[in-house]
C-alpha positions as CSV (number, residue, x, y, z in Angstrom):
1,G,10.5,1.9,12.1
2,N,9.0,1.3,15.2
3,S,6.9,4.8,15.5
4,G,5.1,3.3,12.9
5,L,3.8,0.4,15.1
6,T,1.5,0.2,18.1
7,C,-1.0,-1.9,20.1
8,D,-3.9,-1.2,22.1
9,P,-2.9,-2.2,25.6
10,R,-7.0,-2.6,26.5
11,S,-7.9,-4.5,23.4
12,G,-5.0,-6.0,21.3
13,L,-6.0,-4.3,18.5
14,V,-3.0,-3.5,16.3
15,A,-2.4,-0.4,14.0
16,Y,0.1,0.5,11.6
17,P,0.2,3.1,8.7
18,A,-0.3,2.3,5.3
19,G,-0.1,5.1,2.9
20,C,-2.7,7.9,4.1
21,V,-4.9,5.0,5.8
22,V,-4.1,3.7,9.6
23,V,-4.8,0.0,9.5
24,L,-6.7,-1.5,12.7
25,L,-5.7,-5.2,12.8
26,N,-7.6,-7.3,15.1
27,P,-5.3,-10.5,15.3
28,K,-7.6,-12.4,17.0
29,K,-10.8,-12.2,14.8
30,K,-8.3,-11.6,11.6
31,R,-10.4,-8.8,10.5
32,Q,-9.1,-5.3,9.4
33,H,-10.6,-1.2,9.9
34,H,-9.5,1.3,8.6
35,I,-8.9,5.3,9.5
36,I,-8.4,7.2,6.4
37,N,-6.1,10.8,6.5
38,T,-8.3,12.7,4.2
39,S,-5.7,15.3,4.2
40,R,-3.6,13.2,1.7
41,K,-0.6,13.2,3.8
42,T,1.5,9.8,4.8
43,I,1.0,8.9,8.2
44,T,4.4,8.1,9.4
45,S,3.7,7.1,13.2
46,L,1.5,6.6,15.8
47,S,0.6,5.7,19.2
48,F,-2.4,4.0,21.4
49,S,-3.8,6.3,24.6
50,P,-3.8,4.1,27.6
51,D,-7.5,3.3,27.5
52,G,-7.2,2.6,23.8
53,K,-10.0,5.2,22.9
54,Y,-7.5,7.3,20.8
55,L,-5.3,7.4,18.5
56,V,-2.6,9.5,17.7
57,T,-1.0,9.9,14.3
58,G,2.3,12.2,12.8
59,E,2.7,12.5,9.1
60,S,5.0,13.8,6.8
61,G,5.0,16.5,3.9
62,H,4.6,20.3,4.2
63,L,2.7,21.5,7.0
64,P,2.1,18.0,8.8
65,A,-0.4,18.2,11.6
66,V,-0.4,15.7,14.6
67,R,-4.1,14.4,14.4
68,L,-5.9,12.5,17.2
69,W,-8.7,10.0,16.1
70,D,-11.7,8.4,18.0
71,V,-11.0,4.6,17.2
72,E,-14.5,3.4,17.8
73,E,-16.1,5.9,15.4
74,R,-13.1,6.2,13.5
75,R,-13.2,10.1,13.3
76,Q,-10.6,13.1,13.9
77,V,-11.3,14.9,17.0
78,A,-8.1,17.1,17.2
79,E,-5.4,18.1,15.2
80,L,-2.1,20.3,16.2
81,H,-0.5,22.2,13.5
82,E,3.3,22.9,15.1
83,H,5.7,21.2,12.7
84,K,7.2,22.3,9.3
85,Y,8.7,19.5,7.7
86,G,7.2,16.0,9.2
87,V,6.7,13.8,12.4
88,S,8.8,11.3,13.1
89,C,7.2,10.1,16.6
90,V,4.1,10.7,18.4
91,A,3.5,9.4,22.1
92,F,0.8,9.2,24.7
93,S,1.7,9.8,28.3
94,P,0.3,7.0,30.8
95,N,-2.2,9.4,32.3
96,S,-3.5,10.3,29.3
97,K,-3.1,14.3,29.8
98,F,0.3,14.8,27.1
99,I,0.6,14.3,23.7
100,V,4.3,14.5,22.6
101,S,5.3,14.9,19.1
102,V,9.0,14.8,17.9
103,G,9.9,16.5,14.2
104,N,12.1,14.7,11.8
105,Q,16.0,15.9,11.4
106,H,14.5,19.3,9.7
107,D,11.8,19.9,11.6
108,M,13.7,20.1,14.6
109,M,10.6,20.7,17.3
110,V,9.4,18.5,20.2
111,T,6.2,19.5,21.5
112,V,4.2,18.6,24.3
113,W,0.5,18.9,23.7
114,V,-2.4,19.0,26.3
115,W,-5.0,17.9,23.9
116,K,-8.1,18.0,26.0
117,K,-7.2,22.0,26.1
118,D,-6.2,21.8,23.1
119,V,-2.8,23.7,23.8
120,V,1.0,23.6,23.8
121,V,2.4,23.9,27.0
122,A,6.4,23.2,26.0
123,A,8.4,22.6,23.2
124,N,12.2,23.1,22.5
125,K,14.2,22.3,19.6
126,V,16.4,19.0,19.1
127,S,19.4,18.8,16.8
128,S,19.6,15.6,16.3
129,K,17.9,12.8,14.5
130,V,15.2,11.1,16.5
131,T,13.7,7.5,15.8
132,G,12.3,7.0,19.1
133,V,10.2,8.3,22.3
134,S,9.0,6.8,25.6
135,F,7.1,8.2,28.8
136,S,7.8,7.2,32.2
137,E,5.5,5.4,34.1
138,D,4.6,8.0,36.3
139,S,4.4,10.6,33.3
140,S,7.1,13.0,35.1
141,Y,9.2,13.0,31.9
142,F,10.0,11.4,28.7
143,V,12.8,10.3,27.1
144,T,13.7,10.5,23.2
145,A,16.8,8.4,21.7
146,G,18.7,8.9,18.0
147,N,21.7,10.2,16.6
148,R,24.2,9.8,18.8
149,H,21.1,11.3,21.4
150,V,19.6,10.1,24.4
151,K,17.5,13.3,26.2
152,F,15.6,12.9,28.8
153,W,12.8,16.1,29.0
154,Y,11.1,17.0,32.2
155,L,7.7,18.2,32.4
156,D,7.1,19.0,36.1
157,H,7.6,22.9,35.5
158,C,5.3,22.9,32.5
159,L,2.5,21.8,35.4
160,A,3.3,25.0,37.4
161,S,3.4,27.4,34.5
162,K,0.9,29.6,34.5
163,A,2.4,31.4,31.0
164,S,-0.2,31.6,28.1
165,A,2.3,30.5,25.7
166,P,4.4,27.6,25.6
167,V,7.3,27.4,27.9
168,P,10.7,26.1,27.0
169,L,10.9,22.1,27.7
170,L,13.5,21.2,30.3
171,G,16.0,18.7,28.9
172,R,19.0,16.4,30.1
173,S,21.3,14.7,27.8
174,G,21.7,10.8,29.0
175,L,25.5,10.2,30.1
176,L,26.2,7.9,27.5
177,G,30.2,7.6,28.4
178,E,32.2,5.4,25.5
179,L,29.1,4.9,23.7
180,R,28.7,8.4,22.9
181,N,29.5,8.1,19.1
182,N,26.2,5.0,18.6
183,F,23.4,5.6,17.1
184,F,20.2,5.0,19.3
185,C,17.6,3.3,17.4
186,D,14.5,2.9,19.9
187,V,14.2,3.9,23.6
188,A,11.4,2.2,26.1
189,C,11.0,3.3,29.5
190,G,10.8,0.7,32.5
191,R,7.6,-0.4,33.9
192,G,6.6,-2.2,37.3
193,S,9.9,-3.0,39.1
194,T,12.3,-1.5,36.2
195,S,10.3,2.1,36.4
196,D,13.5,3.7,36.9
197,S,15.3,2.1,34.0
198,T,15.3,3.6,30.6
199,F,16.2,1.0,27.8
200,C,17.6,1.3,24.5
201,I,19.2,-0.4,21.5
202,T,21.9,0.7,19.1
203,S,22.6,0.1,15.3
204,S,25.7,-1.4,16.6
205,G,23.6,-4.5,18.3
206,L,24.1,-3.1,22.1
207,L,20.8,-3.2,24.4
208,C,21.5,-0.3,26.9
209,E,20.1,0.1,30.4
210,F,20.3,4.1,31.8
211,N,19.6,4.4,35.4
212,G,17.6,7.1,37.2
213,E,20.3,9.0,37.5
214,R,20.8,9.3,33.5
215,M,24.0,7.2,33.6
216,L,24.4,4.1,31.1
217,D,24.5,1.6,33.6
218,K,25.0,-1.5,31.5
219,W,24.8,-3.3,28.6
220,V,24.8,-6.2,26.7
221,D,25.8,-7.4,23.0
222,L,22.7,-8.7,20.9
223,R,25.4,-11.0,18.9
224,V,23.1,-10.2,15.7
225,S,24.9,-8.8,12.5
226,G,23.3,-6.0,10.8
227,S,21.7,-3.0,11.6
228,Q,18.9,-3.2,15.1
229,E,16.1,-1.2,14.9
230,S,13.4,-1.8,17.4
231,L,12.4,-2.1,21.1
232,S,9.3,-3.2,23.4
233,L,9.3,-4.6,26.7
234,S,6.5,-5.7,29.0
235,E,6.9,-5.7,33.0
236,D,9.4,-8.5,33.0
237,T,10.9,-9.1,29.5
238,I,12.5,-6.8,26.6
239,F,11.8,-7.6,23.0
240,C,14.6,-6.6,20.6
241,G,13.7,-6.5,17.0
242,C,17.0,-7.3,14.8
243,A,18.7,-8.2,11.2
244,D,18.1,-11.1,9.4
245,G,15.0,-12.1,11.1
246,T,15.8,-12.2,14.5
247,V,14.0,-11.3,18.3
248,R,15.7,-11.5,21.0
249,A,14.4,-11.6,24.3
250,F,15.9,-10.5,27.9
251,S,15.4,-10.1,31.5
252,S,14.7,-6.6,32.5
253,A,15.4,-6.9,35.3
254,D,19.1,-8.1,34.8
255,L,19.5,-7.9,31.1
256,H,19.8,-11.9,31.1
257,F,19.2,-13.7,28.1
258,A,16.0,-15.6,28.1
259,C,15.2,-16.7,24.3
260,T,15.3,-16.3,20.4
261,L,11.9,-16.3,18.8
262,P,11.4,-18.1,16.1
263,R,12.2,-16.5,12.4
264,P,9.4,-15.8,9.5
265,H,10.0,-17.7,6.1
266,P,13.1,-17.2,4.2
267,L,13.4,-14.5,1.6
268,G,12.1,-16.1,-1.7
269,T,10.0,-19.0,-0.2
270,D,7.3,-19.9,-2.8
271,V,4.3,-20.0,-0.1
272,A,2.3,-21.7,-2.3
273,A,4.0,-24.8,-2.3
274,V,4.1,-24.9,1.6
275,T,1.9,-28.2,3.0
276,E,2.9,-28.4,6.3
277,P,4.0,-25.7,8.9
278,G,7.0,-26.4,9.6
279,H,8.0,-26.5,5.9
280,L,7.3,-22.7,6.4
281,F,9.9,-22.1,9.2
282,S,12.1,-24.8,8.7
283,A,15.6,-23.2,8.9
284,K,18.1,-22.9,6.0
285,A,21.6,-23.1,6.5
286,C,22.2,-20.2,3.4
287,G,18.6,-18.7,3.9
288,R,18.2,-15.4,4.2
289,Y,15.4,-13.6,6.3
290,P,14.0,-10.1,6.5
291,D,14.9,-7.4,8.6
292,V,12.6,-7.1,12.0
293,V,11.8,-3.2,11.1
294,A,9.0,-2.8,14.4
295,V,8.0,-4.8,17.5
296,T,5.2,-4.3,19.7
297,F,3.7,-6.0,22.7
298,D,0.2,-6.8,23.6
299,P,0.4,-7.0,27.6
300,V,-3.5,-8.9,27.8
301,S,-2.8,-11.3,25.1
302,Q,0.9,-11.4,25.7
303,W,1.0,-11.2,22.1
304,L,4.1,-10.1,20.2
305,S,3.2,-8.3,16.7
306,C,6.4,-7.9,14.0
307,V,6.7,-6.6,10.9
308,Y,9.6,-7.0,8.5
309,D,11.3,-5.2,6.2
310,D,10.0,-7.6,3.3
311,H,6.2,-5.6,4.4
312,S,4.8,-9.2,6.2
313,L,3.3,-9.2,9.8
314,Y,3.6,-11.9,12.2
315,V,2.0,-12.1,15.7
316,W,3.9,-14.7,18.2
317,D,2.6,-15.8,21.8
318,V,5.3,-15.5,23.8
319,S,3.4,-16.0,27.3
320,D,6.0,-18.6,27.7
321,V,9.1,-17.8,26.2
322,N,10.3,-21.4,26.0
323,R,7.5,-22.3,23.9
324,V,7.0,-19.5,21.3
325,G,4.1,-19.9,18.8
326,K,2.6,-18.3,15.6
327,V,-1.1,-16.7,16.1
328,H,-1.3,-14.6,12.6
329,S,0.7,-13.7,9.9
330,A,0.3,-11.5,6.8
331,L,2.2,-11.7,3.7
332,F,2.5,-8.5,1.3
333,H,3.9,-7.1,-1.3
334,A,7.6,-5.4,-0.4
335,A,8.0,-2.9,-3.2
336,S,5.7,-0.7,-5.2
337,V,2.6,-2.4,-7.2
338,G,3.1,-1.9,-10.6
339,D,-0.2,-3.1,-11.8
340,L,-3.4,-4.9,-11.3
341,E,-5.4,-7.6,-13.2
342,M,-9.0,-9.2,-12.2
343,F,-9.2,-12.9,-13.2
344,P,-11.9,-13.3,-16.1
345,D,-15.5,-14.9,-15.1
346,V,-14.5,-18.3,-16.3
347,P,-16.6,-20.8,-14.4
348,G,-14.6,-23.8,-13.4
349,E,-11.4,-22.3,-15.1
350,S,-8.5,-22.9,-12.1
351,G,-11.4,-22.3,-9.4
352,L,-10.1,-18.5,-9.3
353,S,-13.2,-16.7,-11.2
354,T,-14.9,-15.9,-8.0
355,G,-13.4,-12.6,-6.7
356,A,-9.6,-13.4,-7.4
357,F,-6.7,-10.8,-9.0
358,L,-3.2,-10.8,-9.4
359,S,-0.9,-8.1,-8.9
360,C,2.9,-7.4,-9.8
361,S,5.4,-5.3,-7.9
362,A,9.0,-4.4,-8.0
363,D,9.7,-7.0,-5.6
364,N,9.6,-9.4,-8.7
365,T,6.5,-11.4,-7.5
366,I,3.2,-11.9,-9.4
367,R,0.8,-12.6,-6.3
368,L,-3.1,-14.1,-6.8
369,W,-5.4,-13.2,-4.5
370,R,-9.0,-14.2,-3.5
371,S,-11.2,-11.7,-1.5
372,D,-14.1,-13.3,0.7
373,D,-16.5,-11.2,2.1
374,R,-17.6,-12.9,5.2
375,T,-19.3,-10.2,7.8
376,S,-22.4,-8.1,6.9
377,V,-22.7,-3.9,7.2
378,S,-24.1,-3.6,10.9
379,S,-24.4,0.2,10.4
380,P,-24.1,2.6,7.3
381,G,-20.8,3.9,9.0
382,R,-19.1,0.8,9.5
383,K,-16.9,-0.9,7.1
384,N,-17.4,-4.1,5.8
385,A,-14.5,-6.6,6.5
386,H,-12.3,-8.7,3.8
387,R,-9.8,-10.9,3.8
388,L,-7.7,-11.5,1.1
389,Q,-6.1,-15.2,0.7
390,E,-2.8,-15.2,-1.3
391,R,-1.0,-17.6,-3.5
392,T,2.5,-16.3,-4.5
393,N,4.9,-17.6,-7.4
394,P,8.6,-15.9,-7.0
395,L,9.4,-15.8,-10.8
396,P,12.8,-17.5,-11.8
397,D,14.8,-14.8,-11.2
398,G,14.3,-14.8,-7.5
399,P,14.2,-12.3,-4.8
400,Q,17.6,-10.9,-5.3
401,S,16.5,-9.8,-8.7
402,R,16.0,-5.9,-8.7
403,T,14.4,-5.6,-12.8
404,G,11.1,-6.2,-11.1
405,I,7.6,-6.9,-12.8
406,R,6.0,-3.8,-14.3
407,T,2.7,-4.8,-15.9
408,I,0.5,-8.1,-16.4
409,C,-2.4,-9.5,-18.3
410,V,-4.5,-12.7,-18.4
411,S,-6.0,-14.4,-21.4
412,P,-9.8,-14.0,-22.2
413,D,-9.9,-18.1,-21.3
414,G,-8.0,-17.3,-18.0
415,R,-5.5,-19.9,-18.9
416,H,-2.6,-17.7,-19.7
417,L,-0.9,-14.7,-17.6
418,A,1.5,-12.6,-19.5
419,S,3.9,-10.3,-17.8
420,G,6.9,-7.7,-18.6
421,D,9.5,-6.6,-16.4
422,R,11.7,-3.4,-16.2
423,S,14.2,-4.6,-18.5
424,G,11.8,-5.8,-21.4
425,T,11.9,-9.4,-20.4
426,L,8.1,-10.8,-21.6
427,R,7.0,-14.1,-20.0
428,V,4.1,-16.0,-20.1
429,H,2.7,-18.5,-17.4
430,D,0.1,-21.5,-17.3
431,L,-2.1,-20.5,-14.3
432,R,-3.6,-24.0,-14.0
433,S,0.3,-25.3,-13.0
434,L,2.1,-21.9,-12.2
435,A,4.8,-23.1,-15.1
436,E,6.3,-20.1,-17.1
437,I,5.7,-21.6,-20.9
438,L,7.9,-18.4,-22.5
439,K,10.2,-16.1,-21.9
440,V,11.7,-14.1,-24.3
441,E,13.6,-10.3,-24.4
442,S,11.1,-8.6,-26.6
443,H,11.9,-4.9,-25.7
444,D,15.3,-3.3,-25.4
445,A,13.2,-1.3,-22.0
446,E,10.6,-1.5,-20.2
447,I,7.1,-3.1,-21.0
448,L,4.7,-0.8,-20.4
449,C,1.8,-2.0,-21.2
450,L,0.3,-5.9,-22.0
451,Q,-3.2,-6.5,-23.9
452,F,-4.8,-9.7,-24.8
453,S,-7.3,-9.7,-28.1
454,K,-10.8,-10.4,-27.0
455,P,-12.6,-13.3,-27.8
456,E,-15.3,-11.7,-30.1
457,T,-12.2,-10.9,-32.5
458,G,-11.7,-14.3,-33.5
459,V,-8.3,-14.3,-33.2
460,K,-5.9,-15.0,-30.3
461,L,-3.4,-11.9,-30.0
462,L,-0.9,-10.6,-27.5
463,A,0.5,-6.9,-28.1
464,T,3.1,-5.5,-25.9
465,A,4.5,-2.7,-25.7
466,G,7.5,-0.1,-24.2
467,R,9.7,2.3,-23.4
468,D,11.7,1.3,-26.9
469,R,8.6,3.0,-28.6
470,L,7.9,-0.7,-30.4
471,I,4.6,-2.6,-30.4
472,H,4.9,-6.5,-30.8
473,V,1.8,-8.3,-32.2
474,L,2.1,-12.1,-31.1
475,D,0.2,-15.3,-32.1
476,A,-1.2,-16.9,-28.9
477,E,-2.3,-20.0,-30.9
478,D,1.6,-20.1,-32.7
479,D,3.4,-20.1,-29.3
480,Y,3.5,-16.6,-29.5
481,A,5.1,-16.3,-32.5
482,L,5.9,-12.6,-33.7
483,L,3.4,-11.6,-36.2
484,Q,4.1,-8.0,-36.7
485,T,6.4,-5.3,-35.1
486,L,4.8,-1.6,-35.4
487,D,7.3,1.4,-35.1
488,E,4.8,4.3,-35.8
489,H,5.6,6.1,-32.6
490,S,8.4,8.5,-32.1
491,A,8.4,7.9,-28.2
492,T,7.2,5.9,-25.4
493,V,4.1,4.0,-26.0
494,T,2.2,4.5,-23.0
495,A,-0.9,2.2,-23.6
496,V,-2.2,-0.2,-26.1
497,R,-6.0,-1.7,-26.4
498,F,-7.4,-3.9,-29.1
499,A,-11.1,-3.5,-30.1
500,G,-14.1,-4.1,-32.4
501,E,-15.4,-7.3,-34.3
502,R,-13.0,-6.1,-37.2
503,V,-9.9,-6.6,-35.3
504,R,-8.2,-2.9,-34.1
505,L,-5.5,-2.1,-32.6
506,I,-5.6,1.6,-30.7
507,S,-2.0,3.0,-29.4
508,C,-0.9,6.2,-27.4
509,G,2.3,7.3,-26.4
510,A,4.7,10.4,-25.0
511,D,5.3,11.6,-28.9
512,K,1.2,13.1,-28.3
513,S,0.1,10.7,-31.0
514,I,-3.0,8.1,-30.9
515,Y,-2.9,5.4,-33.5
516,F,-5.9,3.4,-35.2
517,R,-5.3,0.6,-36.7
518,T,-7.1,-2.3,-38.5
519,A,-6.3,-5.9,-38.7
520,L,-6.0,-7.2,-42.3
521,K,-5.1,-10.9,-43.9
522,T,-2.1,-10.8,-46.3
523,E,-0.1,-13.7,-47.9
524,R,1.8,-13.2,-44.6
525,G,-0.7,-13.5,-42.4
526,T,-2.7,-11.0,-40.0
527,E,-1.6,-7.6,-40.6
528,F,-2.2,-4.1,-38.6
529,R,-2.5,-0.9,-41.0
530,R,-3.1,2.3,-39.9
531,S,-6.4,3.9,-40.6
532,H,-6.2,6.7,-38.3
533,H,-3.9,8.9,-36.7
534,M,-4.6,11.6,-34.2
535,V,-1.9,14.4,-32.7
536,R,-3.4,16.1,-29.5
537,K,-1.3,19.0,-27.7
538,S,-1.2,16.7,-24.2
539,T,0.0,13.3,-23.8
540,P,-1.8,10.5,-23.7
541,C,-0.5,8.6,-20.2
542,D,-3.5,5.9,-20.3
543,M,-6.6,4.4,-22.6
544,D,-9.3,2.1,-22.1
545,V,-11.8,0.8,-24.7
546,D,-15.8,0.5,-23.9
547,P,-17.2,-2.7,-23.4
548,T,-19.1,-2.1,-27.0
549,C,-15.8,-1.4,-28.6
550,K,-17.2,1.3,-30.2
551,Y,-15.3,4.5,-28.2
552,A,-11.7,4.8,-26.3
553,A,-11.4,7.0,-23.6
554,V,-7.6,8.6,-23.5
555,G,-6.6,10.1,-19.7
556,C,-3.9,12.6,-20.7
557,Q,-1.1,14.9,-18.7
558,D,-3.3,17.9,-18.8
559,R,-5.9,16.2,-16.7
560,C,-8.3,15.9,-19.3
561,I,-10.3,12.7,-20.5
562,R,-10.6,12.6,-24.4
563,V,-13.3,10.1,-26.0
564,F,-12.5,8.8,-29.8
565,N,-14.8,6.7,-31.9
566,I,-12.8,4.0,-32.8
567,S,-14.0,3.4,-36.6
568,S,-13.5,7.0,-37.4
569,G,-10.8,7.9,-35.0
570,K,-12.5,11.5,-34.5
571,Q,-12.7,12.9,-31.3
572,K,-16.4,12.8,-29.5
573,K,-16.0,14.5,-26.5
574,I,-13.8,15.8,-23.7
575,Y,-13.9,16.1,-20.3
576,K,-12.2,18.2,-17.5
577,G,-10.6,15.2,-15.4
578,S,-9.4,17.2,-12.6
579,L,-11.4,19.1,-9.3
580,S,-7.7,20.9,-9.1
581,E,-5.2,22.0,-11.1
582,D,-2.5,20.0,-9.6
583,G,-0.9,16.9,-11.2
584,S,-1.5,14.9,-14.2
585,L,-3.6,12.0,-14.9
586,L,-2.5,8.7,-14.9
587,K,-4.9,6.0,-15.3
588,V,-8.5,5.2,-17.0
589,T,-10.8,2.5,-16.2
590,V,-14.2,2.4,-18.4
591,A,-16.3,0.0,-16.3
592,S,-19.3,0.0,-18.3
593,I,-22.2,1.9,-20.0
594,I,-25.0,3.2,-17.4
595,S,-27.3,6.2,-17.4
596,P,-25.7,9.3,-18.2
597,P,-23.7,6.7,-21.0
598,Y,-20.6,6.1,-19.5
599,I,-18.6,5.7,-16.1
600,Y,-15.1,6.6,-16.1
601,I,-12.8,5.8,-13.4
602,Y,-9.5,8.2,-13.4
603,I,-6.8,8.6,-11.3
604,Y,-5.4,12.2,-10.4
605,T,-2.3,12.6,-8.1
606,L,-3.0,10.8,-5.3
607,S,-6.7,10.1,-5.1
608,I,-9.0,8.3,-7.2
609,D,-12.1,10.1,-8.7
610,T,-15.1,8.5,-10.3
611,H,-16.7,10.5,-13.3
612,L,-20.1,10.0,-14.9
613,G,-19.5,10.3,-18.8
614,F,-20.3,11.7,-22.0
615,H,-23.3,13.9,-21.1
616,T,-22.7,15.5,-18.0
617,G,-19.1,14.6,-16.8
618,E,-20.8,14.8,-13.4
619,C,-18.3,13.5,-10.4
620,V,-19.9,10.7,-8.6
621,A,-17.0,10.2,-5.9
622,T,-13.4,10.9,-4.7
623,M,-11.7,8.8,-2.8
624,D,-8.2,9.3,-1.4
625,G,-5.8,6.7,0.7
626,H,-2.8,6.3,-1.3
627,S,0.6,8.0,-0.4
628,E,2.1,7.4,-3.6
629,I,1.1,7.4,-7.0
630,V,-1.7,4.8,-8.4
631,T,-0.4,2.6,-10.9
632,G,-3.5,0.3,-11.5
633,M,-7.3,-0.2,-10.9
634,K,-9.8,-2.5,-11.9
635,F,-13.5,-3.0,-11.3
636,T,-14.2,-6.5,-9.8
637,N,-16.2,-8.5,-12.3
638,D,-19.6,-8.3,-10.0
639,C,-19.3,-4.7,-10.0
640,Q,-19.7,-4.3,-6.3
641,H,-15.5,-3.1,-5.5
642,L,-12.9,-1.3,-7.1
643,I,-9.3,-2.2,-6.8
644,S,-6.7,0.1,-6.8
645,V,-3.0,-0.4,-6.5
646,S,0.1,2.2,-5.8
647,G,3.4,2.7,-5.8
648,D,3.2,2.8,-2.2
649,S,3.2,-0.9,-2.5
650,C,-0.9,-0.8,-1.1
651,I,-3.6,-2.6,-2.5
652,F,-6.9,-0.7,-1.9
653,V,-10.2,-2.9,-2.1
654,W,-13.4,0.2,-2.3
655,R,-16.6,-0.8,-2.0
656,L,-19.1,1.0,-4.5
657,A,-22.7,2.0,-4.0
658,P,-25.4,-0.5,-4.0
659,E,-27.4,2.1,-6.6
660,L,-23.9,2.1,-8.5
661,T,-23.6,-1.4,-8.8
662,A,-27.0,-2.6,-9.7
663,R,-27.0,0.0,-12.6
664,M,-23.8,-1.3,-14.0
665,S,-24.3,-4.5,-13.5
666,E,-27.8,-4.3,-15.2
667,R,-25.9,-2.7,-18.2
668,L,-23.7,-5.3,-18.3
669,S,-26.7,-7.8,-18.9
670,E,-28.1,-6.0,-21.3
671,L,-25.0,-5.9,-23.8
672,L,-24.5,-9.4,-23.0
673,Q,-28.0,-9.9,-24.6
674,H,-28.1,-6.6,-27.4
675,P,-24.6,-5.7,-28.0
676,N,-26.0,-2.7,-29.6
677,A,-28.4,-1.8,-27.7
678,P,-28.7,2.0,-26.5
679,P,-27.8,3.2,-22.5
680,C,-30.6,2.7,-20.2
681,R,-31.7,5.9,-18.5
682,A,-32.6,6.4,-15.3
683,A,-34.3,10.2,-14.7
684,G,-33.6,12.0,-11.6
685,L,-30.9,9.5,-10.6
686,R,-28.0,11.7,-8.9
687,W,-25.1,10.0,-7.8
688,R,-23.5,13.1,-6.1
689,S,-24.9,11.8,-2.8
690,H,-22.7,8.8,-2.9
691,T,-19.1,10.5,-2.2
692,H,-18.7,8.9,0.7
693,T,-18.5,5.7,-0.9
694,H,-14.5,6.0,-0.1
695,T,-15.1,5.0,3.4
696,H,-14.6,1.5,2.9
697,T,-11.3,0.5,2.0
698,L,-9.3,-2.3,2.5
699,K,-5.3,-2.4,3.3
700,E,-3.6,-5.4,2.2
701,V,-0.1,-4.4,1.6
702,L,1.9,-3.6,4.6
703,C,3.5,-0.1,4.4
704,T,6.2,0.5,6.4
705,R,9.8,2.9,5.3
């Protein structure tokens, strides 16, 4: 909503929440910085101080806090614990003395906080759902808006009070008249010549003005069907975010219509096919556009930032309302991200091998990203800035389809991309032309895992596993013809992997079983036959194979990592994969062999933990930032970054410590030259000091509601 977007009135920096992270976007330089909420609570609202030095955030969850951050140093300087169930709105007063926070409909609290003294001076309850708050220009009162609710709260008596405890906050309802049954989505107090006025927007499509006596003075119809949700204003213009990608501008002096801003790209547009800027914004008679959910105005540059409900972000130059132009845009996944895949390091193949990776989402798209690292770290506390360039190819079902892409896998030669959706359909695309070369309904339920065989096996196979407990093995050299169907599992198959020079297929499932199979040549072709079967007390959630193909690491629901010898099927090691007793271990990725022998990256509830394996199980780092379960993660080919994706629709790129990168790269080089070489050892090398490596995170997907 509109409470999740704000602009620094001095520098033009745009801030918005993405999971447990605040993204600080500089539209001029097209660069991001980040503030991480280490409490692991989802950020729901934020607001800059008038001087831009501080940022206040509200969060959701049990016993949420209102936190104050130093923007330059990106550190927390104060926090307030007065709410119990969630904070829906926060705002700074123009004189920077007060911070007001409004709880959600279950919390029902409005608090006024003098943050420099760290005291709450006034509080009261509100019985309605509140979605917007705005301070008057002289900081003497603020206004809240919500469901059949417009209320003016006065602060004069708070300043005069000498009481040590908070005094009751004095509030007076706005006189709504015949609009008393409307939902008031957002509110903004006037500035300059209209400082006595208060403007509201309703879900029914009305822009309303209240005079200095709290009386509804006049209103105008926005003439847009659908819900209207957001409002922002300059001294002379009001910008209203509406449905279907429409932003209307009105004069704040008399509510006369000024202009309609250009709409963003239509839903379902293949951005990769656009060759000229005009093609992206060409109007379509039957086109559908994303609704506007938040707008914020930069008074210095005269730019308006808009967030749409497909999670896209546009910055418009509105200095001349008759000639509005686009300054910046960013297109992201519009729903939870299901899986992640690095493009293999194949020189010259599609021109994508340098830092390219793919992600799939419930928004029914597969997106191809390339990261370009163009800046250097100026100090240890600063974060390296990246920029991602995206190519997106909406799948044939179009954006209206709700099947969603669940998992993806790239062939080792970088030519084919396999994807599986929630309805059990398998697709294979040619990555050079992005053309679909295969579409088959391979499973009766959701496809959960895809795996291509490694080049050293000498065969080109594709394994698919799904919720229907079946595993299909396809021949990638014979137009993906079906070779074999395996049905040993009695419940959902959670992971399947190829390994070994003797082709082996390992799978684990919700029946708590782990099957090890070996490929044999028969009269009917290649077949996999069971060689070992292991059953454990805890359900395996994910699995990965080490680069030597000798061991398989299995992450289980009891938060333990179990390491199995692939040739014998016997368990070699078990690690406690959690620093606490909450949640389940969801993902395991084996990076490379170093000292001690293995690095495991695993995901535990909403955080990512890095573990050094086999001998010590020592924790290297813990990174927080995602607000939902992490659904996938991969190391980049140069071992410099870790990429994670989540159900919160966000993609994070984390920078690894240089020492860690050096060890990983060194061991990978040894493996390429001598596959059976023992792991290198580095006496005295300890990684606990690098737990701060989580401070670098790149937010690439906008998270709204």
